[in-house]
DRENLOTI-198334 format. One line per 2 residues: number of its first residue (from 1); their letters; for each residue x, y, z of N, C-alpha, C. Coordinates in Angstrom, 3 decimals, always signed. Layout:
N
NUM) A) X:Y:Z:X:Y:Z:X:Y:Z  ...;
This chain:
243
1) XX) -18.246:+13.073:-6.574:-16.958:+12.362:-6.517:-16.269:+12.624:-5.177  -15.602:+11.612:-4.647:-14.906:+11.770:-3.377:-13.743:+12.747:-3.503;
3) XX) -13.430:+13.408:-2.400:-12.258:+14.271:-2.354:-11.005:+13.425:-2.501  -9.989:+13.985:-3.174:-8.764:+13.232:-3.419:-7.996:+12.997:-2.126;
5) XX) -7.543:+11.761:-1.937:-6.673:+11.423:-0.810:-5.220:+11.669:-1.170  -4.891:+11.479:-2.443:-3.525:+11.678:-2.941:-3.603:+12.409:-4.266;
7) XX) -2.724:+13.387:-4.443:-2.630:+14.083:-5.714:-1.166:+14.382:-6.001  -0.689:+13.962:-7.160:+0.700:+14.247:-7.539:+0.726:+14.982:-8.874;
9) XX) +1.713:+15.849:-9.022:+1.895:+16.587:-10.265:+3.366:+16.535:-10.659  +3.639:+15.817:-11.749:+5.003:+15.713:-12.296:+6.004:+15.277:-11.218;
11) XX) +5.571:+14.407:-10.330:+6.421:+13.951:-9.230:+7.533:+13.055:-9.766  +8.763:+13.393:-9.411:+9.919:+12.661:-9.932:+10.942:+12.406:-8.839;
13) XX) +11.659:+11.302:-9.007:+12.776:+10.979:-8.115:+13.879:+10.325:-8.931  +15.058:+10.925:-8.880:+16.206:+10.393:-9.612:+17.289:+9.960:-8.635;
15) XX) +17.930:+8.851:-8.970:+19.106:+8.375:-8.240:+20.264:+8.432:-9.221  +21.169:+9.389:-8.991:+22.198:+9.704:-9.980:+21.498:+10.081:-11.288;
17) XX) +21.726:+9.312:-12.362:+21.102:+9.661:-13.639:+19.885:+8.799:-13.957  +19.509:+7.947:-13.012:+18.366:+7.052:-13.237:+17.110:+7.656:-12.619;
19) XX) +16.084:+7.832:-13.446:+14.802:+8.347:-12.951:+13.937:+7.165:-12.510  +13.894:+6.928:-11.205:+13.096:+5.820:-10.684:+11.608:+6.133:-10.753;
21) XX) +11.271:+7.412:-10.558:+9.900:+7.905:-10.722:+9.987:+9.098:-11.657  +9.235:+9.033:-12.762:+9.424:+9.988:-13.848:+8.137:+10.755:-14.155;
23) XX) +8.024:+11.964:-13.612:+6.920:+12.879:-13.922:+5.546:+12.232:-13.753  +5.298:+11.719:-12.568:+4.052:+10.988:-12.302:+2.930:+11.949:-11.914;
25) XX) +1.811:+11.834:-12.638:+0.574:+12.536:-12.307:-0.456:+11.497:-11.878  -0.920:+11.593:-10.634:-1.897:+10.638:-10.118:-2.911:+11.347:-9.227;
27) XX) -4.127:+10.844:-9.250:-5.141:+11.273:-8.293:-5.794:+10.024:-7.726  -5.802:+9.909:-6.413:-6.410:+8.769:-5.730:-7.569:+9.278:-4.889;
29) XX) -8.765:+8.775:-5.151:-9.945:+9.221:-4.428:-10.014:+8.577:-3.043  -10.642:+9.288:-2.118:-10.783:+8.775:-0.756:-11.688:+7.546:-0.719;
31) XX) -11.399:+6.684:+0.266:-12.212:+5.489:+0.538:-12.302:+4.550:-0.666  -11.192:+4.438:-1.384:-11.093:+3.481:-2.485:-9.836:+2.642:-2.290;
33) XX) -9.759:+1.535:-3.016:-8.532:+0.737:-3.069:-7.866:+1.040:-4.399  -6.688:+1.625:-4.328:-5.936:+2.027:-5.520:-4.726:+1.112:-5.652;
35) XX) -4.600:+0.472:-6.794:-3.498:-0.447:-7.011:-2.456:+0.108:-7.968  -1.207:+0.096:-7.540:-0.083:+0.470:-8.407:+0.580:-0.825:-8.846;
37) XX) +0.458:-1.135:-10.121:+0.804:-2.458:-10.630:+1.967:-2.361:-11.604  +2.912:-3.281:-11.471:+4.032:-3.300:-12.397:+5.083:-4.295:-11.952;
39) XX) +6.021:-4.610:-12.829:+7.063:-5.583:-12.493:+8.079:-5.013:-11.524  +8.957:-5.864:-11.021:+10.057:-5.405:-10.171:+10.886:-4.372:-10.929;
41) XX) +11.272:-3.321:-10.252:+12.084:-2.290:-10.887:+11.282:-1.232:-11.620  +9.947:-1.296:-11.528:+9.117:-0.327:-12.251:+9.128:+1.044:-11.591;
43) XX) +9.458:+1.091:-10.289:+9.445:+2.356:-9.555:+8.349:+2.428:-8.510  +7.653:+1.316:-8.295:+6.516:+1.297:-7.367:+6.933:+1.639:-5.938;
45) XX) +7.985:+0.983:-5.457:+8.415:+1.211:-4.076:+8.939:+2.630:-3.889  +9.649:+3.143:-4.869:+10.146:+4.521:-4.772:+8.987:+5.499:-4.689;
47) XX) +7.949:+5.283:-5.490:+6.790:+6.181:-5.458:+6.080:+6.125:-4.107  +5.895:+4.936:-3.583:+5.195:+4.825:-2.301:+6.035:+5.438:-1.176;
49) XX) +7.349:+5.323:-1.263:+8.219:+5.920:-0.234:+8.216:+7.445:-0.317  +8.061:+7.976:-1.517:+7.909:+9.425:-1.670:+6.631:+9.908:-0.992;
51) XX) +5.531:+9.199:-1.266:+4.240:+9.608:-0.722:+4.176:+9.456:+0.793  +4.940:+8.508:+1.320:+4.997:+8.312:+2.785:+6.017:+9.215:+3.451;
53) XX) +6.678:+10.063:+2.683:+7.700:+11.011:+3.146:+8.924:+10.311:+3.732  +9.163:+9.081:+3.290:+10.362:+8.360:+3.732:+11.595:+8.905:+3.027;
55) XX) +11.432:+9.290:+1.750:+12.516:+9.894:+0.983:+11.999:+11.188:+0.364  +12.918:+12.053:-0.044:+12.535:+13.320:-0.648:+12.486:+13.236:-2.158;
57) XX) +11.694:+14.077:-2.752:+11.536:+14.106:-4.212:+12.688:+14.858:-4.866  +12.833:+14.664:-6.168:+13.765:+15.446:-6.970:+13.061:+16.664:-7.552;
59) XX) +11.817:+16.460:-8.005:+11.032:+17.563:-8.551:+9.559:+17.198:-8.532  +8.714:+18.190:-8.884:+7.278:+17.963:-8.881:+6.682:+18.238:-7.508;
61) XX) +5.437:+17.815:-7.315:+4.760:+18.069:-6.045:+3.753:+16.964:-5.770  +3.349:+16.875:-4.499:+2.337:+15.891:-4.110:+1.692:+16.298:-2.807;
63) XX) +0.401:+15.993:-2.688:-0.301:+16.152:-1.422:-0.890:+14.812:-1.014  -0.863:+14.559:+0.275:-1.441:+13.349:+0.863:-2.412:+13.801:+1.943;
65) XX) -3.685:+13.475:+1.784:-4.736:+13.917:+2.696:-4.750:+15.440:+2.818  -4.470:+16.088:+1.686:-4.471:+17.547:+1.641:-3.224:+18.196:+2.186;
67) XX) -2.238:+17.396:+2.595:-1.003:+17.915:+3.191:+0.154:+17.777:+2.215  +0.986:+18.788:+2.154:+2.144:+18.772:+1.269:+3.207:+17.818:+1.818;
69) XX) +3.738:+16.950:+0.951:+4.689:+15.933:+1.431:+6.014:+16.537:+1.883  +6.309:+17.769:+1.464:+7.535:+18.437:+1.917:+7.280:+19.272:+3.173;
71) XX) +6.335:+20.189:+3.084:+6.093:+21.131:+4.180:+5.427:+20.475:+5.389  +4.601:+19.463:+5.141:+3.803:+18.874:+6.215:+4.144:+17.398:+6.459;
73) XX) +5.398:+17.042:+6.259:+5.800:+15.635:+6.309:+5.426:+14.958:+7.625  +5.645:+15.645:+8.738:+5.362:+15.041:+10.046:+3.871:+14.785:+10.220;
75) XX) +3.038:+15.726:+9.774:+1.592:+15.537:+9.866:+1.128:+14.393:+8.967  +1.755:+14.266:+7.806:+1.428:+13.164:+6.910:+1.693:+11.830:+7.607;
77) XX) +2.859:+11.719:+8.225:+3.230:+10.456:+8.879:+2.281:+10.098:+10.012  +1.761:+11.115:+10.707:+0.838:+10.861:+11.811:-0.500:+10.297:+11.325;
79) XX) -0.868:+10.609:+10.099:-2.202:+10.278:+9.617:-2.253:+9.070:+8.690  -1.092:+8.535:+8.354:-1.066:+7.388:+7.447:-0.581:+6.136:+8.179;
81) XX) -0.828:+4.993:+7.569:-0.212:+3.741:+7.985:+0.632:+3.241:+6.830  +1.838:+2.776:+7.135:+2.758:+2.328:+6.075:+3.283:+0.946:+6.412;
83) XX) +2.996:+0.005:+5.542:+3.468:-1.371:+5.708:+4.453:-1.661:+4.578  +5.723:-1.768:+4.918:+6.766:-1.946:+3.907:+6.853:-3.399:+3.460;
85) XX) +7.661:-3.624:+2.438:+7.836:-4.987:+1.919:+8.415:-5.921:+2.972  +9.387:-5.419:+3.716:+10.067:-6.250:+4.707:+9.257:-6.295:+6.000;
87) XX) +9.162:-7.458:+6.602:+8.462:-7.607:+7.869:+9.182:-6.784:+8.932  +8.484:-5.796:+9.500:+9.143:-4.826:+10.375:+8.762:-4.966:+11.843;
89) XX) +8.057:-6.058:+12.181:+7.714:-6.272:+13.592:+8.872:-6.987:+14.294  +8.811:-7.023:+15.617:+9.903:-7.625:+16.385:+9.656:-9.117:+16.569;
91) XX) +10.592:-9.918:+16.086:+10.428:-11.368:+16.101:+10.419:-11.948:+17.502  +11.075:-11.268:+18.442:+11.159:-11.796:+19.806:+10.030:-11.282:+20.701;
93) XX) +9.070:-10.556:+20.105:+7.882:-10.130:+20.834:+6.672:-10.929:+20.342  +5.687:-11.063:+21.185:+4.472:-11.770:+20.799:+3.630:-10.897:+19.874;
95) XX) +2.598:-11.488:+19.307:+1.657:-10.747:+18.468:+1.116:-9.547:+19.239  +0.628:-9.802:+20.458:+0.050:-8.738:+21.271:+1.074:-7.682:+21.645;
97) XX) +2.273:-8.088:+21.986:+3.313:-7.139:+22.380:+3.708:-6.234:+21.216  +3.747:-6.788:+20.019:+4.071:-5.970:+18.847:+3.028:-4.890:+18.624;
99) XX) +1.764:-5.249:+18.758:+0.688:-4.274:+18.563:+0.731:-3.219:+19.664  +0.976:-3.644:+20.907:+1.097:-2.704:+22.025:+2.221:-1.697:+21.783;
101) XX) +3.340:-2.210:+21.303:+4.505:-1.352:+21.061:+4.190:-0.293:+20.007  +3.533:-0.712:+18.916:+3.187:+0.250:+17.867:+2.198:+1.302:+18.390;
103) XX) +1.259:+0.861:+19.210:+0.283:+1.792:+19.779:+0.969:+2.843:+20.649  +1.946:+2.413:+21.439:+2.671:+3.340:+22.304:+3.473:+4.349:+21.482;
105) XX) +4.037:+3.892:+20.360:+4.783:+4.797:+19.490:+3.906:+5.929:+18.983  +2.646:+5.615:+18.696:+1.720:+6.615:+18.173:+0.931:+7.318:+19.274;
107) XX) +1.209:+7.001:+20.517:+0.545:+7.678:+21.615:-0.933:+7.368:+21.736  -1.324:+6.148:+21.375:-2.727:+5.752:+21.490:-3.088:+5.613:+22.967;
109) XX) -4.209:+6.207:+23.365:-4.677:+6.122:+24.748:-4.790:+4.664:+25.189  -4.405:+4.367:+26.429:-4.335:+2.988:+26.921:-5.668:+2.257:+26.807;
111) XX) -6.752:+2.927:+27.201:-8.064:+2.274:+27.130:-8.497:+2.057:+25.677  -8.230:+3.051:+24.861:-8.537:+2.934:+23.437:-7.704:+1.835:+22.794;
113) XX) -6.426:+1.747:+23.217:-5.532:+0.743:+22.661:-6.063:-0.663:+22.919  -6.506:-0.935:+24.139:-6.975:-2.280:+24.472:-8.194:-2.654:+23.640;
115) XX) -9.120:-1.720:+23.513:-10.326:-1.960:+22.719:-9.971:-2.165:+21.244  -9.149:-1.277:+20.734:-8.765:-1.330:+19.321:-7.958:-2.600:+19.027;
117) XX) -7.053:-2.954:+19.928:-6.232:-4.154:+19.740:-7.102:-5.400:+19.639  -8.057:-5.529:+20.537:-8.938:-6.701:+20.512:-9.760:-6.751:+19.237;
119) XX) -10.204:-5.582:+18.772:-10.940:-5.518:+17.509:-10.075:-5.992:+16.339  -8.838:-5.530:+16.319:-7.940:-5.878:+15.211:-7.526:-7.347:+15.246;
121) XX) -7.290:-7.873:+16.432:-6.957:-9.294:+16.551:-8.102:-10.158:+16.038  -9.307:-9.756:+16.387:-10.482:-10.493:+15.923:-10.641:-10.339:+14.415;
123) XX) -10.472:-9.130:+13.953:-10.639:-8.794:+12.544:-9.669:-9.569:+11.653  -8.422:-9.693:+12.115:-7.398:-10.399:+11.338:-7.310:-11.883:+11.689;
125) XX) -8.200:-12.319:+12.564:-8.272:-13.726:+12.989:-6.982:-14.182:+13.678  -6.396:-13.272:+14.441:-5.164:-13.580:+15.173:-5.394:-13.749:+16.676;
127) XX) -6.640:-13.627:+17.120:-6.923:-13.733:+18.556:-6.365:-15.006:+19.187  -6.501:-16.180:+18.560:-5.962:-17.397:+19.183:-4.432:-17.411:+19.276;
129) XX) -3.777:-16.483:+18.554:-2.312:-16.481:+18.484:-1.702:-15.248:+19.142  -2.462:-14.564:+19.973:-2.003:-13.287:+20.524:-0.749:-13.420:+21.371;
131) XX) -0.522:-14.580:+21.984:+0.666:-14.783:+22.808:+1.818:-15.455:+22.056  +1.604:-15.760:+20.797:+2.649:-16.436:+20.025:+3.710:-15.433:+19.586;
133) XX) +4.983:-15.836:+19.655:+6.064:-14.975:+19.189:+5.949:-14.756:+17.687  +6.272:-13.562:+17.243:+6.198:-13.245:+15.816:+7.101:-14.172:+15.003;
135) XX) +8.215:-14.581:+15.591:+9.141:-15.480:+14.883:+8.510:-16.828:+14.562  +7.467:-17.195:+15.288:+6.835:-18.509:+15.117:+5.599:-18.462:+14.216;
137) XX) +5.344:-17.311:+13.619:+4.184:-17.171:+12.739:+4.525:-17.582:+11.313  +3.515:-18.034:+10.581:+3.692:-18.313:+9.153:+3.790:-16.989:+8.394;
139) XX) +4.152:-17.069:+7.122:+4.275:-15.849:+6.322:+2.978:-15.069:+6.254  +1.866:-15.767:+6.050:+0.580:-15.101:+5.974:+0.176:-14.466:+7.279;
141) XX) +0.472:-15.141:+8.394:+0.130:-14.605:+9.710:+1.007:-13.400:+10.054  +2.247:-13.404:+9.606:+3.116:-12.247:+9.827:+2.555:-11.017:+9.119;
143) XX) +2.021:-11.222:+7.915:+1.442:-10.101:+7.190:+0.201:-9.571:+7.895  -0.596:-10.464:+8.461:-1.776:-10.028:+9.215:-1.364:-9.249:+10.458;
145) XX) -0.312:-9.694:+11.128:+0.190:-8.972:+12.299:+0.666:-7.585:+11.890  +1.425:-7.514:+10.805:+1.920:-6.215:+10.336:+0.752:-5.286:+10.008;
147) XX) -0.299:-5.831:+9.408:-1.471:-5.030:+9.076:-2.160:-4.531:+10.346  -2.353:-5.417:+11.321:-2.994:-5.021:+12.580:-2.199:-3.917:+13.274;
149) XX) -0.886:-4.070:+13.312:-0.039:-3.067:+13.955:-0.106:-1.734:+13.213  -0.202:-1.791:+11.898:-0.261:-0.579:+11.086:-1.579:+0.166:+11.267;
151) XX) -2.639:-0.577:+11.609:-3.965:+0.029:+11.756:-4.281:+0.494:+13.176  -3.402:+0.231:+14.134:-3.741:+0.441:+15.547:-4.056:+1.913:+15.862;
153) XX) -3.458:+2.855:+15.152:-3.694:+4.276:+15.453:-4.769:+4.894:+14.556  -5.554:+4.051:+13.890:-6.659:+4.480:+13.025:-6.200:+5.473:+11.942;
155) XX) -5.295:+5.056:+11.076:-4.867:+5.955:+9.998:-6.000:+6.212:+9.007  -5.922:+7.351:+8.347:-6.917:+7.687:+7.325:-6.550:+7.087:+5.967;
157) XX) -5.278:+6.791:+5.808:-4.763:+6.297:+4.526:-3.746:+5.200:+4.803  -3.910:+4.081:+4.133:-3.048:+2.919:+4.367:-2.210:+2.651:+3.126;
159) XX) -0.892:+2.683:+3.286:+0.043:+2.358:+2.208:+0.576:+0.945:+2.429  +0.410:+0.094:+1.440:+0.882:-1.289:+1.514:+1.816:-1.554:+0.330;
161) XX) +3.071:-1.819:+0.625:+4.058:-2.044:-0.435:+4.270:-3.541:-0.643  +3.663:-4.062:-1.701:+3.755:-5.490:-2.049:+3.498:-6.377:-0.830;
163) XX) +2.355:-6.231:-0.197:+2.100:-6.921:+1.077:+2.009:-8.437:+0.981  +1.756:-8.972:-0.216:+1.582:-10.425:-0.314:+2.720:-11.116:-1.053;
165) XX) +3.796:-10.399:-1.322:+4.931:-11.027:-2.001:+5.523:-12.137:-1.136  +5.670:-13.311:-1.712:+6.242:-14.440:-0.988:+5.265:-15.173:-0.100;
167) XX) +3.989:-14.780:-0.144:+2.958:-15.425:+0.671:+2.203:-16.434:-0.192  +1.809:-17.557:+0.403:+1.136:-18.598:-0.370:-0.221:-18.092:-0.876;
169) XX) -0.743:-18.710:-1.959:-1.985:-18.227:-2.596:-3.185:-18.137:-1.664  -3.359:-19.097:-0.757:-4.495:-19.051:+0.155:-4.386:-17.872:+1.116;
171) XX) -3.176:-17.626:+1.606:-2.967:-16.491:+2.508:-3.137:-15.164:+1.769  -2.730:-15.125:+0.505:-2.937:-13.932:-0.308:-4.421:-13.628:-0.427;
173) XX) -5.202:-14.639:-0.728:-6.643:-14.451:-0.879:-7.275:-13.994:+0.430  -6.845:-14.578:+1.543:-7.372:-14.214:+2.860:-7.016:-12.771:+3.204;
175) XX) -5.792:-12.363:+2.878:-5.333:-11.007:+3.156:-6.201:-9.992:+2.406  -6.517:-10.290:+1.157:-7.340:-9.375:+0.362:-8.770:-9.327:+0.863;
177) XX) -9.271:-10.425:+1.375:-10.603:-10.406:+1.986:-10.634:-9.435:+3.161  -9.562:-9.458:+3.954:-9.474:-8.557:+5.106:-9.411:-7.106:+4.635;
179) XX) -8.600:-6.831:+3.606:-8.483:-5.463:+3.094:-9.836:-4.910:+2.669  -10.624:-5.736:+2.019:-11.919:-5.284:+1.515:-12.938:-5.033:+2.618;
181) XX) -12.622:-5.453:+3.843:-13.546:-5.273:+4.954:-13.162:-4.116:+5.871  -12.042:-3.445:+5.580:-11.624:-2.317:+6.414:-12.512:-1.116:+6.090;
183) XX) -13.229:-0.579:+7.060:-14.166:+0.515:+6.766:-13.492:+1.889:+6.746  -14.038:+2.772:+5.926:-13.688:+4.207:+5.961:-12.192:+4.466:+5.883;
185) XX) -11.552:+3.897:+4.890:-10.113:+4.114:+4.737:-9.759:+4.041:+3.256  -8.743:+4.800:+2.888:-8.188:+4.720:+1.535:-6.992:+3.784:+1.583;
187) XX) -6.900:+2.891:+0.616:-5.794:+1.937:+0.568:-5.038:+2.123:-0.744  -3.734:+2.359:-0.615:-2.841:+2.477:-1.772:-1.899:+1.280:-1.699;
189) XX) -2.037:+0.359:-2.633:-1.286:-0.889:-2.568:-0.467:-1.089:-3.837  +0.788:-1.479:-3.674:+1.606:-1.838:-4.827:+1.692:-3.357:-4.910;
191) XX) +1.727:-3.852:-6.133:+1.803:-5.303:-6.311:+2.395:-5.651:-7.669  +3.184:-6.738:-7.734:+3.645:-7.236:-9.029:+2.675:-8.266:-9.599;
193) XX) +1.654:-8.626:-8.801:+0.703:-9.662:-9.209:-0.467:-9.033:-9.962  -0.560:-9.339:-11.251:-1.594:-8.728:-12.073:-3.000:-9.164:-11.645;
195) XX) -3.125:-10.378:-11.094:-4.454:-10.825:-10.672:-4.972:-10.011:-9.493  -4.062:-9.476:-8.673:-4.489:-8.657:-7.546:-5.037:-7.309:-8.011;
197) XX) -4.617:-6.887:-9.202:-5.132:-5.635:-9.741:-6.645:-5.692:-9.926  -7.152:-6.883:-10.206:-8.592:-7.053:-10.423:-9.393:-6.731:-9.157;
199) XX) -8.739:-6.751:-8.006:-9.427:-6.528:-6.727:-9.485:-5.052:-6.338  -8.852:-4.185:-7.138:-8.794:-2.755:-6.827:-9.892:-1.987:-7.563;
201) XX) -10.283:-0.856:-6.997:-11.264:+0.006:-7.667:-10.647:+0.695:-8.881  -9.421:+1.178:-8.699:-8.685:+1.847:-9.768:-7.249:+1.351:-9.734;
203) XX) -6.644:+1.238:-10.911:-5.244:+0.808:-10.973:-4.442:+1.747:-11.869  -3.152:+1.810:-11.567:-2.200:+2.497:-12.430:-1.150:+1.481:-12.840;
205) XX) -0.904:+1.370:-14.129:+0.123:+0.466:-14.630:+1.422:+1.254:-14.762  +2.469:+0.766:-14.086:+3.743:+1.492:-14.038:+4.848:+0.664:-14.677;
207) XX) +5.685:+1.344:-15.465:+6.818:+0.668:-16.118:+7.918:+1.693:-16.337  +9.123:+1.348:-15.906:+10.292:+2.208:-16.075:+10.059:+3.616:-15.535;
209) XX) +9.422:+3.676:-14.374:+9.250:+4.946:-13.685:+8.079:+5.778:-14.143  +7.420:+5.365:-15.218:+6.319:+6.144:-15.769:+4.986:+5.426:-15.576;
211) XX) +3.922:+6.204:-15.420:+2.578:+5.647:-15.389:+2.111:+5.482:-16.832  +1.783:+4.254:-17.201:+1.414:+3.946:-18.577:-0.093:+4.026:-18.816;
213) XX) -0.874:+3.796:-17.772:-2.334:+3.859:-17.893:-2.935:+3.926:-16.495  -4.059:+4.631:-16.377:-4.800:+4.705:-15.115:-6.288:+4.595:-15.424;
215) XX) -6.940:+3.624:-14.794:-8.391:+3.462:-14.992:-8.862:+2.308:-14.118  -10.123:+1.962:-14.230:-10.605:+0.767:-13.549:-10.042:-0.452:-14.274;
217) XX) -9.896:-1.582:-13.585:-9.410:-2.796:-14.259:-10.262:-3.161:-15.478  -11.580:-3.063:-15.354:-12.459:-3.419:-16.473:-12.258:-2.495:-17.664;
219) XX) -12.125:-1.208:-17.401:-11.931:-0.260:-18.504:-10.603:-0.471:-19.205  -9.556:-0.790:-18.435:-8.247:-1.038:-19.046:-8.296:-2.301:-19.916;
221) XX) -8.961:-3.322:-19.435:-9.099:-4.543:-20.242:-9.926:-4.269:-21.493  -11.000:-3.532:-21.312:-11.890:-3.254:-22.446:-11.190:-2.415:-23.515;
223) XX) -10.428:-1.422:-23.087:-9.779:-0.518:-24.041:-8.677:-1.204:-24.845  -8.151:-2.294:-24.315:-7.072:-3.021:-25.007:-7.557:-4.340:-25.610;
225) XX) -8.844:-4.637:-25.437:-9.380:-5.893:-25.954:-8.760:-7.105:-25.279  -8.538:-6.991:-23.962:-7.859:-8.056:-23.221:-8.809:-8.754:-22.262;
227) XX) -8.464:-9.986:-21.931:-9.251:-10.758:-20.967:-8.724:-10.632:-19.548  -7.525:-10.090:-19.405:-6.919:-9.949:-18.078:-6.086:-8.679:-18.033;
229) XX) -5.824:-8.192:-16.823:-4.972:-7.015:-16.659:-3.558:-7.315:-17.139  -3.116:-8.549:-16.941:-1.768:-8.926:-17.389:-1.632:-8.778:-18.897;
231) XX) -2.619:-9.297:-19.648:-2.576:-9.155:-21.102:-2.629:-7.687:-21.503  -3.480:-6.911:-20.807:-3.600:-5.486:-21.105:-2.276:-4.767:-20.866;
233) XX) -1.602:-5.112:-19.778:-0.326:-4.484:-19.440:+0.683:-4.684:-20.573  +0.819:-5.922:-21.035:+1.815:-6.192:-22.076:+1.434:-5.548:-23.411;
235) XX) +0.150:-5.460:-23.706:-0.269:-4.783:-24.928:+0.066:-3.303:-24.872  -0.152:-2.689:-23.710:+0.154:-1.262:-23.553:+1.651:-1.026:-23.663;
237) XX) +2.441:-1.877:-23.033:+3.910:-1.739:-23.084:+4.405:-1.894:-24.514  +3.891:-2.894:-25.223:+4.319:-3.117:-26.621:+3.906:-1.951:-27.513;
239) XX) +2.724:-1.388:-27.258:+2.240:-0.280:-28.094:+3.085:+0.967:-27.933  +3.792:+1.072:-26.791:+4.616:+2.245:-26.531:+6.094:+2.014:-26.890;
241) XX) +6.349:+0.848:-27.498:+7.692:+0.594:-28.029:+8.710:+0.094:-27.044  +8.249:-0.343:-25.841:+9.196:-0.911:-24.889:+9.508:-2.347:-25.284;
243) X) +10.747:-2.745:-25.020:+11.125:-4.137:-25.292:+10.700:-5.020:-24.143;
């Protein structure tokens, strides 16, 4: 079995009296695609922000790539890539300029940056648009740019927070094709789309801050007698007495 890329024990985060993340135990194996699936308000974004050391925990513990999210926060940030829900590139810069800027932030060697940038532009099929301003890109192309910029420093672990929300179905499918072709990386992705869960190696179903089930998509469907992850999700929620 692969060494764990992420491990959490009773990880919790409360805002006032609301537990956005409630005693979460998770293990994510290296070089897999792990999907955190659930509706809006389930706690997915809060959990991913905890693991990326963007916010601090209330209780519990977690390691990312063997590093403690509290004691080793800076080292964690150096080794991960984080793509948030909101498009975070500069609209008044071109595709190429945005990638260059991100590379400089991470101190990527100039020669390495040029080689890596060209690889990523080709990989995301953005080469013909390298001089286009980010403001002039479609929603799907903006997501590809954000992904390329996030990968420029060769992170070991990629966090994607609802990367295809608001993107048309064809662009969603294309984005997932690209994800499946990224070599030697662990991907932790959150999504409200149950069909995207089918594309992950392992999924965790999250509701009201708690993890309701963790397994492969096929095993979760099989254990609930469901034809889809969506049906399985609602059966699990109903079985636990949630309205």
